[in-house]
C-alpha positions in Angstrom: 132.9 98.0 126.5 136.7 97.5 126.2 136.4 94.2 128.0 134.1 92.8 125.4 135.4 94.8 122.4 137.1 92.0 120.7 134.1 89.7 120.9 131.8 92.4 119.7 134.0 93.3 116.8 134.3 89.7 115.7 130.5 89.2 115.8 129.9 92.5 113.9 132.5 91.7 111.3 131.1 88.2 110.9 127.6 89.7 110.4 129.0 92.1 107.8 130.8 89.4 106.0 127.8 87.1 106.0 125.5 89.9 104.6 128.1 90.8 101.9 128.5 87.2 100.8 124.7 86.7 100.7 124.4 89.9 98.6 127.1 88.6 96.3 125.2 85.3 95.9 122.0 87.2 95.0 123.9 89.4 92.6 125.5 86.3 90.9 122.2 84.5 90.6 120.6 87.5 89.0 123.4 87.5 86.4 123.3 83.7 85.9 119.5 83.3 85.9 117.3 86.1 84.6 114.3 84.4 86.2 115.8 84.3 89.7 113.9 86.0 92.5 115.9 86.6 95.6 114.7 85.6 99.1 114.8 89.3 100.2 112.5 90.7 97.5 109.5 91.5 99.7 107.7 94.2 97.8 108.4 97.1 95.6 109.9 99.1 98.5 111.9 96.3 100.2 113.9 94.6 97.5 117.5 93.3 97.2 117.2 93.0 93.4 116.1 96.6 92.9 119.1 98.0 94.9 121.8 95.5 93.8 121.0 96.0 90.1 120.8 99.8 90.4 123.7 102.1 89.4 124.7 102.1 93.1 125.0 98.4 93.3 128.3 98.2 91.3 131.4 100.2 90.7 133.0 99.6 87.3 131.1 96.4 87.0 132.3 95.1 90.4 129.5 94.6 93.0 129.7 96.9 96.0 129.0 93.8 98.0 132.5 92.5 96.9 134.1 95.5 98.6 132.0 94.8 101.7 133.1 91.2 101.8 136.8 92.2 101.4 136.5 94.9 104.1 134.7 92.7 106.6 137.1 89.8 106.1 140.1 92.2 106.8 138.5 93.4 110.0 137.6 89.9 111.1 141.2 88.8 110.6 142.5 91.8 112.5 140.1 91.2 115.4 140.7 87.4 115.6 144.5 87.3 115.3 145.5 90.9 116.2 143.3 91.5 119.3 144.2 88.4 121.2 144.2 88.9 124.9 147.5 89.9 126.5 149.7 87.0 127.6 151.6 89.0 130.1 151.9 92.7 131.0 155.7 92.2 131.0 156.0 90.2 127.7 157.1 92.9 125.2 157.8 92.2 121.6 161.3 93.1 120.4 161.4 96.8 121.3 164.3 97.3 119.0 162.0 96.4 116.1 159.5 99.0 117.3 156.9 96.4 118.0 154.0 96.7 120.5 153.8 94.9 123.8 151.1 92.2 124.0 149.2 94.3 126.6 149.0 97.3 124.2 148.4 95.4 121.0 144.6 94.9 121.3 144.0 98.7 121.7 146.4 99.5 118.8 144.7 97.0 116.5 141.3 98.4 117.5 142.7 101.8 116.3 143.4 100.4 112.9 139.9 98.8 112.8 138.5 102.2 113.8 140.2 103.8 110.8 138.9 101.1 108.5 135.4 101.5 110.1 135.5 105.3 109.5 136.1 104.7 105.8 133.4 102.0 105.8 131.0 104.3 107.6 131.5 107.0 104.9 130.7 104.5 102.2 127.7 103.0 104.1 126.2 106.5 104.7 126.5 107.3 101.0 124.9 104.1 99.9 122.2 104.3 102.5 121.3 107.8 101.3 121.2 106.6 97.7 119.0 103.7 98.7 116.5 105.5 100.9 116.3 108.9 99.3 117.2 108.4 95.6 116.1 104.9 94.8 113.5 105.0 97.6 114.0 101.3 98.2 115.5 99.2 100.9 117.7 96.1 100.6 117.6 94.0 103.8 121.1 92.6 103.2 122.5 96.1 102.6 120.8 97.3 105.8 122.3 94.5 107.8 125.7 95.6 106.5 125.0 99.2 107.4 124.2 98.2 111.0 127.4 96.1 111.2 129.5 99.1 109.9 128.0 101.5 112.4 128.5 99.0 115.2 132.1 98.4 114.3 132.7 102.2 114.2 131.3 102.7 117.7 132.9 99.6 119.3 136.4 100.1 117.8 136.3 103.8 118.6 135.7 103.1 122.2 138.4 100.4 122.4 141.1 102.2 120.4 144.0 104.2 121.9 146.9 106.2 120.5 145.1 107.1 117.3 147.4 110.1 116.8 150.4 107.8 116.6 149.0 105.4 114.0 150.4 107.2 110.9 154.0 107.1 112.2 153.6 103.5 113.6 151.9 101.7 110.7 155.0 100.8 108.8 156.7 99.3 111.9 153.6 97.5 113.0 153.1 96.0 109.6 156.7 94.8 109.4 156.4 93.1 112.8 153.1 91.5 112.0 154.4 90.1 108.7 157.4 88.6 110.5 155.0 86.0 111.8 154.6 83.1 109.3 150.9 82.8 110.3 150.2 86.5 109.8 152.1 86.6 106.5 150.2 83.6 105.2 146.8 85.0 106.2 147.7 88.3 104.6 148.6 86.6 101.3 145.4 84.5 101.4 143.3 87.6 102.0 145.0 89.6 99.2 144.8 86.8 96.7 141.2 86.1 97.5 140.3 89.8 97.3 142.0 90.2 93.9 140.4 87.1 92.6 137.0 88.1 93.7 137.3 91.5 91.9 138.9 90.0 88.8 136.7 87.0 88.2 133.3 87.9 89.5 131.0 87.8 86.4 130.3 91.2 84.8 127.1 92.1 83.0 127.8 93.8 79.7 126.4 97.3 79.6 123.0 97.1 78.0 123.3 100.4 76.2 126.4 99.0 74.4 124.6 95.8 73.5 121.6 97.6 72.2 124.0 99.6 69.9 125.5 96.5 68.3 124.2 95.1 64.9 121.2 92.8 65.3 122.0 89.2 64.4 119.5 86.4 63.6 119.6 83.2 65.7 122.7 81.1 64.9 121.7 77.9 66.8 120.5 75.1 64.6 118.1 72.5 66.0 118.0 68.9 64.9 115.0 67.3 63.5 114.4 65.3 66.6 114.6 68.4 68.8 112.1 70.2 66.7 109.8 67.2 66.5 109.8 66.8 70.3 109.2 70.5 70.9 106.4 70.9 68.4 104.7 67.7 69.7 104.7 69.3 73.1 103.2 72.5 71.7 100.4 70.5 70.0 99.1 69.2 73.3 99.1 72.5 75.2 95.9 74.3 75.9 95.4 77.6 74.2 94.1 80.7 75.9 92.1 83.4 74.1 93.7 86.7 75.2 91.4 88.8 73.1 94.3 90.5 71.3 93.5 91.1 67.6 95.7 89.4 65.1 95.2 92.1 62.4 95.8 89.7 59.6 98.8 87.9 61.2 98.8 84.1 61.3 101.0 84.0 64.5 100.7 86.3 67.4 103.5 86.3 69.9 102.4 88.1 73.1 104.9 89.2 75.7 103.7 90.3 79.2 106.4 92.8 79.9 107.9 95.0 82.6 110.6 97.5 81.5 112.4 97.2 84.9 112.5 93.4 84.8 116.0 92.0 84.1 114.6 88.9 82.5 112.4 91.0 80.1 115.6 92.9 79.1 117.2 89.5 78.4 114.3 88.5 76.2 114.3 91.8 74.4 118.0 91.3 73.5 117.5 87.7 72.6 114.5 88.2 70.3 115.1 91.5 68.6 117.1 89.8 65.8 114.4 87.2 65.5 111.7 89.8 65.1 113.5 91.4 62.2 114.1 88.0 60.6 110.5 86.9 60.8 109.3 90.3 59.4 111.6 89.8 56.4 110.8 86.1 55.8 107.0 86.3 56.5 105.9 89.9 56.1 102.7 90.6 57.9 102.2 87.1 59.1 103.9 87.3 62.5 102.9 89.9 65.1 104.9 90.5 68.2 102.8 92.3 70.8 103.9 93.7 74.1 101.3 93.7 76.9 102.2 95.9 79.9 102.5 94.0 83.2 104.5 96.3 85.5 105.4 94.9 88.8 104.4 98.0 90.7 101.3 98.6 92.9 100.4 101.9 91.2 99.1 100.2 88.1 99.1 96.5 89.0 98.8 94.2 92.1 102.3 95.1 93.3 105.9 94.1 92.9 109.4 95.4 93.4 109.8 98.0 90.7 109.3 101.6 91.5 109.2 103.1 88.0 107.7 100.3 85.9 104.3 102.1 85.5 106.1 105.3 84.4 108.1 103.3 81.9 105.1 101.7 80.3 103.4 105.1 80.0 106.5 106.5 78.4 106.5 103.9 75.7 102.9 104.6 74.9 103.5 108.3 74.7 106.6 107.7 72.5 104.5 105.4 70.2 102.2 108.4 69.5 105.3 110.1 68.1 106.3 107.0 66.1 109.2 106.5 68.5 108.0 103.5 70.4 110.9 101.1 69.5 113.4 103.7 70.3 111.9 104.4 73.7 111.9 100.6 74.5 115.6 100.4 73.5 116.3 103.5 75.7 114.5 102.0 78.7 116.2 98.6 78.5 119.5 100.3 77.9 119.1 102.5 81.0 117.2 99.9 83.1 119.5 100.2 86.1 118.5 103.1 88.4 115.3 104.0 86.6 113.2 106.6 88.4 110.2 108.7 87.4 112.4 111.7 86.7 114.9 109.6 84.7 112.0 108.1 82.6 110.8 111.6 81.9 114.3 112.7 80.8 114.5 109.7 78.5 111.1 110.4 77.0 112.0 114.0 76.3 115.3 112.9 74.8 113.9 110.1 72.6 110.5 111.5 71.5 110.6 115.2 72.6 107.5 114.6 74.8 107.4 117.3 77.5 103.9 116.9 78.9 104.4 113.5 80.7 102.9 114.6 84.0 99.8 116.1 82.4 99.0 113.0 80.4 100.2 110.4 82.9 96.9 109.6 84.6 95.0 109.2 81.4 97.6 106.9 79.8 98.1 104.9 83.0 94.5 103.7 82.7 95.5 101.8 79.5 98.4 100.3 81.3 96.1 99.2 84.1 93.9 97.5 81.5 96.8 95.5 80.2 97.7 94.5 83.8 94.1 93.4 84.4 94.4 91.1 81.4 97.5 89.6 82.9 95.7 89.1 86.2 92.9 87.4 84.4 95.2 84.9 82.8 97.1 84.5 86.1 100.6 85.9 85.1 103.0 85.0 87.9 106.1 86.6 86.5 107.6 88.5 83.7 108.3 87.9 80.9 105.5 85.4 80.1 104.8 84.6 76.5 101.8 83.3 74.6 102.3 82.0 71.1 98.9 81.8 69.5 97.5 81.3 73.0 100.1 78.7 74.1 101.6 79.8 77.4 105.4 79.9 77.6 106.4 80.7 81.1 110.0 81.7 80.4 112.3 83.0 77.6 112.9 80.3 75.0 116.2 80.1 73.3 115.8 82.0 70.0 116.1 78.9 67.9 113.1 77.3 69.8 111.1 80.5 69.5 111.7 80.5 65.7 110.7 76.8 65.6 107.5 77.6 67.5 106.6 80.4 65.1 107.3 78.4 62.0 105.3 75.5 63.4 102.3 77.8 64.0 102.7 79.2 60.5 102.5 75.6 59.0 99.4 74.9 61.1 97.7 78.0 59.9 98.6 77.2 56.3 97.3 73.6 56.7 94.1 74.9 58.2 93.4 77.0 55.1 94.0 74.1 52.6 
């Protein structure tokens, strides 16, 4: 193995770096575009989104994948530039400086890689345990990284020598390495790139903190031409009869919702101020209705969320205690890492419901009925909105949602005159 150790380490480090960069790309897209679906979201068990957006996908707001990219890049640099084949068995570096001979350098660098791989293996085992046994979900990109880490640990361990002397030697070896302009430049580039990645990668504001902030009405103002074009588009759209009673309201805004869906959370935050504004301006005339469409096979056709059915049941049980809105806020505020047990804890905390398991099957039938309605109207993703039957396939900016509601109110008023 020692003969091909450098090649194997380079290949494995490159695989780890590629997987980490891909995971970072997916993570970034999920922050930038709430409707984004990653290429590795296969089903509710195999899903990059579910793992990367969980509590185990980030540390202090920094994606774990960023650490994987930094770690893999360091190992790749060490293998490419530090494990170069010996030029001559008799071509020592300056021994007075405590350096290593060319012939011994690959094995010594492999020792450093082995130490880094040991640290990486500990992290990989912890994350794998969390993924497989706590979240009960698998991320293909993460699993690729786990394989690369294990491979690096095995290969570098077989190629390393003199591990006991590493602590005493590290200072001298680092000094000798940085005496090379190329090595010093690469070290600086790696350090600057690592710090920049951690410092500038977009953070997602904690939802629990956002939910606690005062609710504000939409501040964007649309021009007359913008409103005219949008409402003209609405007027030519087909209207679907969802069979949802209006109960006296002139405008019914229906949201097909999944409490584990990041885009549904974004819509919740975007429209909560609008809902209050509409209730104050047009009391009783505008109804906002949530229809459950969990992306989970237990109560729907399937998806990537493992506790979405439980969350929908929890809201219904909380509504029976007049704590429905509070339960919704709790779920969206604790969306990352939701499990059945976590949902039960939240339901007990918010609505003091302690018989979740006993009532679950009965209430789940009502959730399934909602999901069947979604299947009937061919919902392909959440959230999907219907404004008086007009399908809106994504989250409108609040100003446009307000314009749509007021347009429908005018139509209803005109129809009665």
